PALUM-895325 format. One record per residue: residue in one letter; x, z, y of N, C-alpha, C, O in turn. Coordinates in steps of 0.001 Angstrom, whole numbers, plus 500000, padded with zeros to 6 digits. Layout:
// residues N
AXZYXZYXZYXZY/...
This chain:
// residues 258
X463737187584527356463799185911527155465122185668528077466040184981527629/X465190186184529232466425185950530114467622186147529681468510185366530024/X467893187220528846468901187791527983469290186789526927470464186443526796/X468305186314526163468595185262525138469039184068525628469845183439524942/X468673183627526680468776182303527528470313182516527597471110181760527042/X470693183695528383472181183878528694473134184153527710474349183988527823/X472381184681526508473379184456525293473568183192524737474488183060523930/X472921182316524999473065180912524424473705180146525279474243179113524881/X473746180491526473474744179634527660476090180226527273477016179428527130/X476301181421527100477627181968527055478285181569525541479487181351525391/X477414181519524588477943181061523365478457179465523795479628179130523976/X477398178698523891477529177340524252479227177142525067480160176426524702/X479137178019526186480474177892526844481774178287526276482841177689526412/X481496179618525472482634179663524557483005178655523606484193178528523307/X482002177826523030482291176842522057483243175766522672484157175174522098/X482836175647523943483701174351524789484880175208525116485889174519524959/X485110176121525409486253176705525468487345176772524470488557176779524682/X486619176827523188487384176803521791487842175405521783488845175148521116/X487230174434522452487685172908522383489117172626523282490046171886522961/X488967173565524664489849173098525474491377173815525131492445173408525587/X491170175166524067492197175615523815492914174907522513494128174907522315/X491961174329521699492656173582520597492932171966521188493571171299520375/X492669171441522092493279170180522083494490170204522480495021169175522060/X495395170971523205496671170802523355497459171208522073498634170841522067/X497099171777521181497579171571519761498051170315519297499140170131518753/X497089169364519561497040167917519246498384167229519616499015166494518857/X498746167573520918500150167029521574501268167946521425502229167824522184/X501249168961520424502414169898520452502537171036521226503603171651521215/X501333171512522089501684172509522762500496173683522335499269173740522421/X501901174848521677501064175987521234501897177118521861503125177122521780/X501277177964522413501746178982523183500663180045523224499506179864522843/X501241181372523813500207182634523736498760182196524663497641182678524492/X499119181229525597497929181040526342496540180331525309495409180793525163/X497047179284524811495911178704523577495576179474522762494373179616522546/X496717180360521916496277181248520786495361182109521381494216181957520956/X495509182988522256494740183882522658493533183513523508492561184256523645/X493655182385524036492147181898524695491293181636523366490291182300523099/X491712180758522679490934180528521417490583181791520679489403181817520329/X491207182710520392490785183961519857489747184658520847488738185114520309/X489873184802522271489048185037523003487715184612522960486718185330522885/X487784183161523023486329182394522881485511182638521646484287182771521664/X486383182698520402485811182879519397484935184379519219483828184554518710/X485758185248519762485153186600519735483968186685520603482916187167520183/X484120186176521947482863185920522748481598185456522007480498186004522073/X481968184202521184480897183632520600480344184387519513479217184084519121/X481033185418518916480480186381517953480052187262518403479318187820517587/X480101187880519551479639188802519917478044188585520486477155189426520357/X477883187150521199476889186932521848475885186254520864474672186181521061/X476584185746519727475358185169518736474884186524518079475689187283517538/X473415186807518164473141187717517580473165187822516114473626188824515568/X472686186827515453472834186880513762474456187115513276474744187945512414/X475345186362513876476605186607513640477120188001513828477720188661512979/X476809188366515048477126189829515400476643190874514497477412191632513906/X475381190915514390474568191587513061475075191838511742475045192848511039/X475641190462511533476006190532510099477276190884510123477698191146508997/X478224191017511164479613191316510950479777192713511523480924193148511416/X479045193380512007478819194893512446478023195491511138478439196563510697/X477056194951510577476779195750509274477573195682508139477422196602507335/X478568194619507817479356194638506810480436195383507149481094195798506195/X480865195716508417482177196491508608481729198104508790482564199006508860/X480315198314508852480049199922509143480191200682507352480191201903507197/X480266200013506549480089200678505210481370201700504854481217202722504184/X482586201289505376483917201703504981484659202167506074484608201458507079/X485389203265506126486277203717507069487188202909507616487511203075508792/X487683202015506928488876201219507513488343199830508050489049199160508804/X486984199371507622486378198233508039485880198686509401486244198015510366/X485130199690509596484794200395510717485738200570511898485457200439513090/X487199200971511218488179201021512397488814199950512797489498199992513820/X488658198531511869489290197508512310488256196862513301488560196351514379/X486936196962512758485826196559513799486024196969515302485824196135516185/X486428198292515605486304198859516735487563198592517575487568198608518806/X488786198308516684489838198191517153490099196677517615490887196318518490/X489391195997516956489314194418517234488450194184518727488700193456519687/X487518194979518505486464194847519794487398195504521107487458194744522074/X488007196602521230488926197216522221489991196478522600490481196536523728/X490479195606521496491767194845521922491174193750523043491644193574524168/X490001193045522444489320191860523216488799192211524510488915191490525501/X488228193320524489487566193931525949488810194258526892488621194315528107/X490063194472526362491234194792527117491502193582527578491590193410528794/X491661192638526770492177191156527103491383190688527989491944189914528765/X490016190903528223489296190111528851489408190674530460489405189958531462/X489522192371530411489746192943531693491085192602532297491260192475533509/X492002192464531391493704192120531854493229190685532572493322190542533791/X492746189707531751492609188267532386491763188334533654492171187535534497/X490634189096534066489910189063535039490921189481536308491031188910537393/X491580190599535842492298191271536908493678190175537403493859189836538572/X494335189850536531495322188868536599494735187594537414495423187082538298/X493583187147537130493071185843537616492862186064539113493147185208539951/X492314187342539418492093187570540737493508187195541687493521186355542587/X494421187847541346495908187581541871496338186202541897496958185700542835/X495955185540540729496209183955540612495667183338541482496324182460542042/X494337183575541877493883182661542754494207183222544094494160182331544942/X494532184434544604495044184781545799496240183886546107496399183171547096/X497226184104544838498519183511545221498388181818545664498902181252546629/X497529181267544614497255179743544842496586179334546446496718178227546969/X496010180259546927495664179753548232496528180654549446495971181019550481/X497806180911549172498638181449550123499204180207550867500047179473550351/X498711180022552064499227178729552759500281179000553443500283179979554190/X501613178005553287502794177804553641502679177356555273501861176521555657/X503575178008556114503393177425557559503997175830557326504660175335556414/X503445175283558583503507173588558785504906173537558707505596174486559077/X505425172391558203506762172113557951507883172852557464509064172789557808/X507237173666556481508193174445555744508891173594554778508453172476554505/X510225174186554112510974173532553303510193173555551963509943174681551534/X509735172418551179509263172453549880510425172657549011511542172206549264/X510126173347547983510803173500546848509991173137545475509119173869545006/X510357172055544977509375171471543869510116171821542610511234171458542246/X509081172751541920509599173073540434509558172099539340508556171405539170/X510555172012538618510470170738537643509445171105536203508948172176535856/X509400170080535729508665170424534240509247169232533402510125168493533847/X508768169119532327509299168162531126509598166577531620508809165954532329/X510561166168531246510713164651531655510540164088529924510946164792528998/X510057163095529759509574162430528700510838161826528066511842161788528777/X510904161349526807512099160632526144512184159351526791513287158820526918/X511174158818527198511178157534527929511741157593529414511953156590530095/X511915158652529745512257158802531090511097158971532184511383158876533378/X510091159164531863509037159134532549508506160571532704508524161284531700/X507970161135534023507627162328534176506510162839532983505768161928532616/X506321163941532435505365164558531849504032164592532778504016164592534009/X502974164618531940501630164672533077501835166202533884501407166248535037/X502340167183533434502583168300534411503532167825535457503255168021536641/X504523167275535144505456166748536221505048165631537238505487165435538371/X504135164980536566503665163944537525502772164255538690502663163667539766/X502151165332538216501223166141539372501958166783540223501607166781541403/X503133167472539823504083168020541185504689166839541778505085166995542933/X504854165678541245505725164748541899504641164315542936505039164043544069/X503155164214542626502136163856543241502079164738544672502100164219545788/X502014165971544444501668167090545495503013166861546560502988166773547788/X504208166798545611505493166720546871505119165411547738505169165436548967/X504791164423547106504639163385547914503682163434549175503855162921550280/X502552164244548670501413164559549675501995165525550905501720165432552102/X502890166492550245503206167513551189504362166779552029504461167257553159/X505173165836551781506024165473552605505193164585553654505399164673554865/X504349163822553157503762162914554100502840163592555215502789163237556393/X502088164682554596501476165499555636502517166507556447502066167110557421/X503687166670556120504369167518557025505705166540557060506494166447556120/X505812165852558276507129164802558153508133165487558612509198164876558521/X508217166757559173509575167303559626510003168189558363510989168903558547/X509512168226557351509666168963556150511035168177555380511337167000555573/X511691169035554564512783168361553436512265169099552337511480170045552391/X512767168586551354512534169084549759513634169381548915514532168544549005/X513859170364548077514611170634547183514019170307546025512922170861545949/X514271169647545090513830169079543805514573169854542716515775169650542541/X513846170799541930514500171740541182514170171740539717513064172095539309/X515310171267538794515071171272537523516216170653536848516628169542537182/X516714171313535951518024170893535078517328169801533785516171169384533754/X518209169577532988518346168631531982518259169292530597519234169584529905/X516738169526530223517032169977528707517559169042527557517984167893527676/X517429169825526376517953169121525378517616167734524937518389166866524531/X516012167671525128515230166428524699514953165756525744514027164949525654/X515746165910527158515329165211528246516666163967528539517867164170528363/X516139162918528936517194161923529227517604161764530489518270160806530881/X517111162960531360517712163120532640517238164491533288516274165115532842/X517880164848534214517505166249534747516059165922535241515717164773535518/X515148167113535343513981166999536056513990166746537518513076166138538075/X515047167226538147515314167023539505515645165475539901515300165109541024/X516233164638539118516611163303539029515301162388538784515133161328539386/X514552162816538005513187162332537663512189162233538870511635161241539345/X512131163447539194511433163630540764511980162732541766511268161961542410/X513337162834541913513989162043543049513506160686543060512846160141543944/X514034160070541653513685158932541401512204158311541880512146157302542583/X511304158853541531509983158833541612509368158872542899508362158251543242/X510139159746543663509889159927545147510417158704546246509898158245547264/X511529158449545629512147157301546631511070156000546391510539155364547301/X510910155798545116509992154538544861508913154627545512508357153541545674/X508280155716546053507165155789546762507310155986548269506397156331549018/X508708155696548661508859155419549977509359156928550937509460156962552164/X509580157919550119509957159135550604511564158720551150512186157889550488/X512058159199552109513320158980552739514428159661551662514110160813551367/X515449159263551130516738159965550691517085160906551311517150161918550614/X517397161067552539517719162083553414516781163410553666517059164341554422/X515515163264552791514569164307553041514665165150551800514017166183551633/X515578164603550883515196165185549421516767165817548931517834165221549076/X516631166802548488517910167611547969517749167819546631516704168333546233/X518825167427545683518317167338544298519136169085543740520118169438544393/X518673169968542637518928171089542324518823170717540977517681170627540525/X520069170410540015519819169907538688520538171074537747521034170749536668/X520562172167538117521318173305537191520456174273536471520838174791535421/X519275174538537018518242175496536626517704175330535301517702174234534740/X517271176328534808516837176305533526515383177021533223514832176945532125/X514801177781534446513796178231534582513391178543535991513984178188537010/X512098179386535890511484179264537436512592180088538185513054179622539227/X513073181392537660514082182232538656515299181367538900515868181653539953/X515737180586538348516802179722538624516693178770539347517606178411540091/X515166177977539239514805176880540302514898177548541681515404176844542555/X514394179111542129514222179622543145515486179882543879515730179700545072/X516308180385542843517789181132543157518652179905543626519191179868544732/X518725179026542802519739177788543082519113176981544259519872176380545019/X517710176937544453517276176073545581517547176895546888517934176314547902/X517361178128546864517730179169547841519249178674548285519362178458549492/X520164178512547657521602178272547858521733176844548820522466176732549803/X520770175731548230520902174676548757520306174767550242520753174238551260/X519203175560550093518455175690551559519400176418552674519290175978553818/X520148177292552495521133178086553235522236177123553405522390176568554492/X522827176943552646523698175429553119523456174456554020524240174172554925/X522340173888553818522009172923554590520885173170555695520139172286556114/X520874174588556130520304174987557223518781174590557257518191174242558280/X518316174672556215516841174004556095515621175052556519514426174758556566/X516140176190556780514817177123557277514723178150556385515341178178555321/X513835179158556845513585179964555904512235180116555152511959180912554254/X511587179321555637510078179383555507509622178506554120509714177287554271/X509288178829553190509385177677552007507855177688551473507144178674551278/X507539176291551289506293175850550515506688175604548941507404174643548662/X506196176516547885506691176469546546505566175392545990504353175592545934/X506228174282545620505062173155544890505123173284543281506128173016542621/X504084173665542831503834173431541583502587173750541103501714173750541971/X502262174001540073500609173910539587500111175275540175500887176116540628/X498982175399540136498119176438541138498408177863540010498528178984540505/X498493177673538581498279178907537721499889179407537810500107180545537394/X501007178642538317502214178957538443502705179757539709503811180294539775/X501787179774540672502009179987542001502399181733541967503388182116542592/X501796182431541422501610183794541667502922184375541053503541185262541640/X503318183877539907504513184173539135505531183850540067506196184749540582/X505727182608540344506823182114541171506986182950542538508128183150542953/X505939183414543206506092184110544314506433185480544015506938186044544985/X506321186184543003506744187478542478508224187509542136509001188450542297/X508506186132541561510227185941541093510937185869542640511943186528542899/X510276184980543628510806184833544933511158186381545410512209186863545834/X510047186879545205510300188321546250511160189167545294511695190127545848/X511355189056544279512223189870543139513888189534543596514858190291543554/X513812188302543979515353187793543893515726187716545808516647187067546305/X514867188442546455515142188559547752514824187415548862515364187423549968/X513998186545548494514029185276549675513207185789550552512176186430550349/X513936185338552002513518185584553093512291184654553774511976183585553253/X511825185008554623511049183841555502509329183924555064508997184986554538/X508541183165555200507177182951554736507289181933553313507805180819553218/X506641182719552324506743181842551253504972181282550938504164182137550575/X504703180410551045503502179799550599503363178809549236504276178420548507/X502117178570549151501681177559547854501270176468548418500556176462549421/X501753175272547723501005173867547905500780173302546345501724172874545680/X499706173346545958499408173193544596499350171513544117498850170592544763/X500033171443542767499897170395542177498527170252541354498074171272540835/X497833169012541206496505168984540291496801169168539036497665168382538647/X496419169903538249496634170172536880495730169651535965494600170140535971/X496017168653535084495047168133534276494307168989533534494819169816532780/X493149168856533688491813169686533242492200170106531651492108171266531249/X492592169120530916492544169452529319493740170678529128493698171355528100/X494791170932530142495751171674529956495612173274530554496061174357530180/X494789172851531629494624174164532755494344175289532066495054176218532454/X493478175631531063493017176806530438494127177181529886494662178109530493/X494718176788528902495853177162528164497003177647529316497408178810529311/X497378176886530071498712177476530835497930178610531916498566179497532484/X496683178440532056496211179580532955496120181173532231496436182220532796/X495719181064531149495568182196530286497155182640529901497502183820529848/X497940181653529675499458182173529460499951183138530702500715184093530559/X499445182764531786499966183469532889499365184937532960499842185804533691/X498419185104532242497643186460532008498712187383531296498613188597531473/X499587186953530611500808187639529907502234187475530861503057188370531045/X502280186331531314503742186096532010503789186774533169504838187329533495/X502646186834533979502848187894535341502991189113534948503949189637535517/X502399189874534142502909191352533674504314191190533208505179191998533546/X504534190294532535505810190310531774506904190482533046507725191394533144/X506729189513533874507674189547534883507597190461535811508509190424536637/X506771191304535948506422192506536713507101193648536254507682194417537020/X507035193833534658507052195277534043508550194943533116509122195860532528/X508940193871533095510131193964532009511024192829532813512203193147532656/X510917191544533671512068190845534047512046191180535428511919190199536159/X512131192255535984512399192606537473513744192498537661514233192725538768/
């Protein structure tokens, strides 16, 4: 009885997960996060739904090739689930790594919309930067992000304009507008930090799902001092997709992009 109730709960949760991974497609977000997350949720549903699992298993056991496919698919998804659990543990640790008080903030950019307004992700990082600078009145911030092909201004300039409107003093803000990815965000920001003697302790301001990979990159490029995480609030509708994307991004960063 308990097992059947557990199966029902897991099936229901997996269907909710399918919805979360499908939604970003409606706004043009398709990446390894929502594709693999969607597939994993479907697999979990089929494993936990007894009639569906029984039907698929019986259909696959008649021929060698279908039996091989059945076991291969299950092995792949079990491996993906174990990878996800392992990486998620490190991600949670990374997003809870507190920076020293009054560390220099490095705010990582995200998309600027064609209207010139920040995207949902970038808005969250601007909000977090505002909170951090008000909580740490002696801190200064490097706003990091270049201008993409479809962006009307650099991500750094968009952040700067929004923070100025919110009452943050211009002399606390430094613009880094050359970078195109997280590695360059941190490399070019560190040059500004050294040039202006802003101190070696850094608070990386980005979404929680991004913090562990950002810290790995900071270590790889040799940043000194204590590096902590100050997390932006990620919109729930996007969080699962970007969180699962890091299951692949973090191993890739460790193994291939060192």
